[in-house]
C-alpha angles and dihedrals in degrees: 000000000000090000089056090053092051092048092051092049094051096046098053110128120246121234110254120240122234135210119230127053091240091054092048092052091047091050098037114160128193121241111200124356116008118241118266117262115270111271090248089055091047089062090055093045090052087075091067113117146091119279119241113265111263136171113266113263116182117236119244092251090055093052091046092052093050091049094048098046090064090066108021146013116283136198111200116199111186135141121268111279095022095115108268091145089056088059091052092048095049092046090049092052090053093048094047090049087058091051091252124140127235134204119200112198125194133177096234136054090219091054090047090053091050093049090047090058093042096050092040089060092046100043103024123268093254090064097050131074135177133216118181105139095259093046125054113167128156092348093178094056123130090243121042125187120191148122121305091241091062091052091049090052091051089053090052090053093047092051091049095049094041090230120132117238113252089236136117108175132031120192114201107197119198088020092180085081083087084085096046109126094222106031105021090097090067092053091049092049091053092052092048097045100042112106112249091240089066109085118227124214112190120194126193143143096209117046110123096172095052093141091055092051091049093049090051092051091049089050098051098034100039094222138102118279128179139192117231111190132185113230097220148348117293087225115039117236129224124191118217135183128211113216117215090257090057098257115142117222134166112272095215139041102193107301094343137069114273108268093247092049099046099070091042090054089058092053090044092054091058091046091051091052091052090047090226098121112119124234112260118254107243094202090057092047092051090047088055091049091050094046091052094043091243097136139147095057141174111217112199114215133195099237142011094251091055090055091053095044091051090059092048092055098047122115115236121270117257089233115074113228094240094055099078104021096267095125092046091051092051094046091049091053098046099039096093092048116068093190090057095041088059096035113143091227096054098091093046089050092053096043100044101030086224130114138202115223125186143122092268091073134082111274089236092055092051089050090052090053091048093049094049090049092050090048089054099244098118127076097191142017121196108206147163117224091291089098090056091056100081102296106139114221112107121191134203091253138027114203119206121200099166139035095205134070140200112256096191097275108035144356115273134172114281118254123229088252091056092051095045090052090052097044090047086080092065115102126026116232110237092011104060134045088204142003128225141213115204116197115204118199117232143129092286097046121089100191093193091054091048089054092049094049094046090054094045128083118241114279116265115268114255128202114257097186116146133164122249136174095255091053093049095048093047095047092047088059089068105020137045117235091268090053092051090052089051091052091051087054087064092064122123087239090061093050104091134140089228108074091204092057091046092050091049091053092048091052091051093051092046090051090050091049093048092049091053092044092052091053093047091050093049091051093048100247092115128032127229091272093055095256118136113247125221089278091045092054095055092038089057088065090062096090092180140130093261107017095161095057093048092044090054091052090050091050090051091051093242094145098037097100098032122123118223095264092050093046092051088050098048094048093050098076089063096060098069130057095185115108095206108131120226121205129214131198121263088251093062092038089061089054092057100047091103089057095052094076092053091047092051091049091051092048090052092053091048095052098082095048092045091050089049092051092045090053088055093053099257121142114251119215120228110255104208131180100223096073089051092048092048094051092044093053093046091048087050086062097250108168114262092234091053093048095050095043093055098047132069094229132102111254090235090058091049090049091050090049091054093045093050090045087055090050089054092048089053088059089059089058088070089067094067093122097045100033108019094165093050092048091050091050091048090053091054091045089054091055090054094049100043103072134112129334090027094056 
């Protein structure tokens, strides 16, 4: 371990020098001891400390929410860490005591897994089950936790069979996902399809138009619904700014920038436009945080690679990993997982007491980082916005280095909702008297925008409902076309005070529905009366990203003679819509040559249907070979380390590809009556895919 320390110390990068006096002033670095915090900042820092232990006493808003949810629907809007889960737990206890069943829906499998453990400890494991696609345990339990998509699918099945769900309360955690561009439609569907007798408890930290959401729910469900809102953060929040010379000042003075920050923000704006602003030195930033007692901290970074590079450049911690049990805790966790035991980031984690956390990593590695942070062993986490998306490990301080974010295609300015989600991690209830935000100037930070967003409420939630083939097929199993159009009229998008706007939205949704219906009728999945045919009924069970394309391949017998490895490979191109190409070494390419012929044949069979859909104005996904090759190699039992080292893809992306491929294969299991051979092959393919480190 000492050799690692020495290596780290000798490879630390030097700060570059710069030419002009203006540039030197703008990039001033401190040599020696950093300046003391500004006296105004010292007053804020004086609040640092741990509150005295005290028995838990629920807040009035928590008690109100528990009382109301027994008789009506409730939307709880309260800051992160204020005790929304306590409300769900107490409400659940009351419902279970009355022999009523509860469903707890979350947007993420990882969050579902965490809630499964948490509620299992509180209620007893025998009373709790989990359904997330890749996990199905105790599915008949009184309390089920799972992803929102699984709940939506259960509602489809219930509507088709005409049987009422044996359910009395649904908890929708992270309810602001209603406004998520990609997945908001699922949340909206759940709220529309749930029978009015089933109470809904919505939990969120960032819903600024709560009254509008509640009025919509009252309108479509015909029952009382209330907003319960917390009046403030359980842990107060202070915003700080780090000047280029290392001095800490307040960021704000009331509604304005702090006087010492305001002129610097003007200079900074010009420097950002000229792209001459230097990258911040993470060792200096962490030294500042340590000097001011602001650790542990979450430092949000612009990209995955920056998170990883930050770790590589860190100086070692002054506390050796064996001194406080840190190394033992890590070794205990990773011992059952060979891929984690040999993970390239393990030594850096132990030496620096800092972790990198983003979607490009193995799920197990991210969980290790989360556990070590919760246990108090880590000083710093470098993360993309993954931490803001429901992962529960708040820190004393959140550090912001940019005011923009990646939206999937490009970098755009953060919204107030984005920033509130990130800063919600600052301040640990029961561990901190106060939380802090530290803004760091740089070429990606617009200080004026950061100020504006911090002082602004989250943006109002907007409906993201859109029509897709899976939705249409499933709704036509229980409704005629007129009934589907009526359901679409219940959307949040259609609920508007201005009748003209509402009518315009309804016309758009009806046009979308009709366009999908016309295609399904032309292809023979729906008859002239709007009733799904034999093919339409089994195709409705393919709740996938591109059910029509896969259904067409099934009808043409494309998968009939596939072995499990080949089936896993040929399904994989349908699980990603991104057209980013991934390259593999010649060595791996040689191992997939036998697959290439099957892939080309499948692509040829897809061409007519894709041209048909394109002519009707439907988006066509890219069908690329690399996902098929990746899944084929993994199903051939290539070692994970070999697969990742020979491909230009982050291992987290490869893991997500395999997990989503497995989700799609599970959908094929539902065709056991119609396609028994295909379902049997899919089951064997699943066994090949789902092995360590994916499980």
